Rosetta silent file (secondary structure, phi, psi, omega in degrees, C-alpha in Angstrom):
SEQUENCE: MKHLPTHVYSDSPTDQGGDRDKLQHFFGSAYLSYTSEAPQFAKAIGNFIEWVEPIFIVGGTDDPRDKYANKQGEGFGRDLLVVKTLLPSDY
SCORE:     score description
SCORE:     0.000 S_00000001
   1 L     0.000  -40.764 -170.735   11.294   -4.582    8.622 S_00000001
   2 L   -67.033  -14.489 -176.766   11.773   -4.017   12.344 S_00000001
   3 L   -95.985   -5.344  177.412   12.606   -0.346   11.852 S_00000001
   4 L   -71.660  147.602 -177.882    9.417    0.484    9.923 S_00000001
   5 L   -66.089  147.282 -178.894    6.685    2.349   11.946 S_00000001
   6 L  -102.158  -17.831 -174.160    3.885    0.125   13.373 S_00000001
   7 L  -117.571   93.086  178.602    1.303    2.963   13.848 S_00000001
   8 L  -100.163  -38.901 -178.526    0.504    4.322   10.367 S_00000001
   9 L  -116.773  165.558 -178.558   -3.244    4.933   10.616 S_00000001
  10 L   -66.287  -25.617  176.654   -5.376    6.045   13.559 S_00000001
  11 L   -99.407   24.785 -177.940   -6.899    2.570   13.789 S_00000001
  12 L   -66.431  142.085 -179.452   -3.587    0.652   13.600 S_00000001
  13 L   -64.638  151.579 -175.313   -3.439   -2.502   15.723 S_00000001
  14 L   -95.461    5.927  174.454   -1.523   -2.158   18.967 S_00000001
  15 L   -73.141  178.131 -176.091    0.246   -5.523   18.610 S_00000001
  16 L   -59.273  -38.931 -178.825    3.891   -5.878   17.816 S_00000001
  17 L   -72.293  -39.364 -176.735    3.307   -6.081   14.027 S_00000001
  18 L    50.337 -130.450 -179.219    0.847   -3.200   13.828 S_00000001
  19 L  -111.239   30.562 -177.626    0.653   -1.705   10.367 S_00000001
  20 H   -52.519  -37.537 -175.679    4.183   -2.349    9.260 S_00000001
  21 H   -78.202   -9.854 -175.800    3.145   -3.832    5.907 S_00000001
  22 H   -62.154  -38.641 -175.850    0.931   -0.796    5.009 S_00000001
  23 H   -67.633  -40.717  176.362    4.045    1.191    3.828 S_00000001
  24 H   -57.577  -48.828  178.193    4.955   -1.713    1.454 S_00000001
  25 H   -61.717  -44.420 -179.515    1.422   -1.623    0.054 S_00000001
  26 H   -63.890  -49.798 -174.086    1.420    2.110   -0.334 S_00000001
  27 H   -75.065  -33.091  169.727    4.723    2.444   -1.946 S_00000001
  28 H   -59.971  -48.777 -179.208    4.413   -0.610   -4.110 S_00000001
  29 H   -68.823  -35.202  176.785    1.112    0.573   -5.530 S_00000001
  30 H   -58.084  -46.529  176.439    2.537    4.103   -5.927 S_00000001
  31 H   -59.923  -43.328  175.905    5.477    2.712   -7.933 S_00000001
  32 H   -66.142  -40.172  178.932    3.278    0.645  -10.177 S_00000001
  33 H   -67.738  -38.004 -176.103    0.806    3.492  -10.738 S_00000001
  34 H   -70.476  -52.598 -172.416    3.597    5.964  -11.408 S_00000001
  35 H   -74.053  -30.715 -178.726    5.800    3.858  -13.706 S_00000001
  36 H   -87.858  -16.145 -173.452    2.921    2.303  -15.680 S_00000001
  37 L    59.904   31.775  179.305    0.995    5.510  -15.722 S_00000001
  38 L  -144.842   91.729 -177.098   -2.021    3.377  -15.139 S_00000001
  39 H   -56.667  -29.620 -179.549   -3.478    3.304  -11.647 S_00000001
  40 H   -65.820  -29.550  172.079   -5.993    0.648  -12.722 S_00000001
  41 H   -67.378  -48.712 -179.168   -2.940   -1.694  -13.305 S_00000001
  42 H   -63.607  -43.202 -177.228   -1.677   -1.047   -9.807 S_00000001
  43 H   -62.867  -45.397  175.674   -5.105   -1.742   -8.407 S_00000001
  44 H   -59.249  -41.643  178.057   -5.276   -5.096  -10.333 S_00000001
  45 H   -69.619  -37.955  174.768   -1.870   -6.169   -9.094 S_00000001
  46 H   -58.001  -44.614 -178.878   -2.778   -5.096   -5.508 S_00000001
  47 H   -68.999  -43.374  173.285   -5.887   -7.112   -5.606 S_00000001
  48 H   -56.667  -47.067  178.123   -4.061  -10.146   -6.959 S_00000001
  49 H   -59.817  -42.731  175.027   -1.497   -9.936   -4.259 S_00000001
  50 H   -62.875  -34.228  177.376   -4.206   -9.786   -1.596 S_00000001
  51 H   -68.414  -39.304  179.650   -5.842  -12.804   -3.132 S_00000001
  52 H   -89.008  -11.631 -174.454   -2.665  -14.929   -3.157 S_00000001
  53 H   -56.963  -34.289  176.657   -1.170  -13.603    0.095 S_00000001
  54 H   -68.061  -19.483  179.719   -2.684  -16.378    2.280 S_00000001
  55 H   -74.616  -40.187 -173.091   -1.085  -18.924    0.076 S_00000001
  56 H  -100.533  -21.625 -175.349    2.524  -17.514    0.510 S_00000001
  57 L  -121.623  125.500 -179.462    2.402  -15.798    3.894 S_00000001
  58 L   -67.094  131.175 -173.601    1.613  -17.588    7.136 S_00000001
  59 L    76.396    0.927  178.268   -1.265  -15.711    8.766 S_00000001
  60 L   -67.388  139.934  177.143   -1.811  -13.670    5.565 S_00000001
  61 L  -136.541  168.055  178.953   -5.383  -12.563    4.930 S_00000001
  62 L   -83.257   95.196 -171.584   -7.329  -10.645    2.404 S_00000001
  63 L   -98.883  124.059 -177.269   -7.198   -7.412    4.410 S_00000001
  64 H   -70.714  -18.537  174.730   -9.354   -4.398    3.478 S_00000001
  65 H   -70.710  -36.946  179.960   -6.820   -2.177    5.268 S_00000001
  66 H   -67.356  -37.069  176.173   -4.132   -3.331    2.872 S_00000001
  67 H   -63.529  -34.946  178.046   -6.510   -2.428   -0.017 S_00000001
  68 H   -64.805  -43.698  178.713   -6.910    1.047    1.516 S_00000001
  69 H   -64.392  -37.557  173.524   -3.121    1.509    1.624 S_00000001
  70 H   -59.007  -45.377 -177.795   -2.988    0.290   -1.983 S_00000001
  71 H   -64.842  -42.077  177.617   -5.655    2.824   -3.030 S_00000001
  72 H   -63.165  -42.063  177.352   -3.807    5.654   -1.389 S_00000001
  73 H   -65.028  -39.008  172.450   -0.564    4.679   -3.099 S_00000001
  74 H   -57.441  -42.471  178.309   -2.281    4.476   -6.459 S_00000001
  75 H   -67.439  -32.987  176.528   -3.553    7.991   -6.024 S_00000001
  76 H   -68.151  -41.221 -179.860   -0.143    9.226   -4.980 S_00000001
  77 H   -66.953  -41.844 -179.112    1.591    7.588   -7.968 S_00000001
  78 H   -66.788  -43.741 -177.184   -1.044    8.901  -10.378 S_00000001
  79 H   -75.549  -21.522  175.648   -1.032   12.417   -9.036 S_00000001
  80 H   -65.593  -25.069  173.741    2.754   12.500   -8.873 S_00000001
  81 L   -61.718  -27.896 -179.727    2.757   12.341  -12.606 S_00000001
  82 L  -102.052  -46.952 -176.957    1.247   15.776  -12.716 S_00000001
  83 L  -105.715   96.119 -170.932    2.404   17.429   -9.476 S_00000001
  84 L   -72.879  -11.230 -179.329    6.078   16.610   -8.961 S_00000001
  85 L   -92.453    0.344 -177.724    6.265   18.283   -5.482 S_00000001
  86 L   -69.299  152.636 -178.054    3.801   15.974   -3.716 S_00000001
  87 L  -118.867  145.183  175.175    4.992   14.053   -0.675 S_00000001
  88 H   -48.825  -38.170  179.475    3.725   10.654    0.513 S_00000001
  89 H   -65.329  -13.737  169.532    2.584   12.330    3.716 S_00000001
  90 H   -65.001  -16.560 -176.677    0.125   14.290    1.622 S_00000001
  91 L  -109.622    0.000    0.000   -1.829   11.095    1.391 S_00000001
């Protein structure tokens, strides 16, 4: 975890943690969207994780920025089914 970038978005927090978890949200949603071929499935799982996150993670919150990263990942996974040359940085 410590090697992941903390500044992912232009409004990333400047604290030590920054946006480290956004890559997990992005790639997790992209994987689910791609492998299931159902972005709506990835969205449902992402929303569920956000809902239960405060139960399992100290300081975890229902973060709209996590949902934004999930949405970008869903789009990447969905579009990658059609355009095999896409890169995560395109999103």
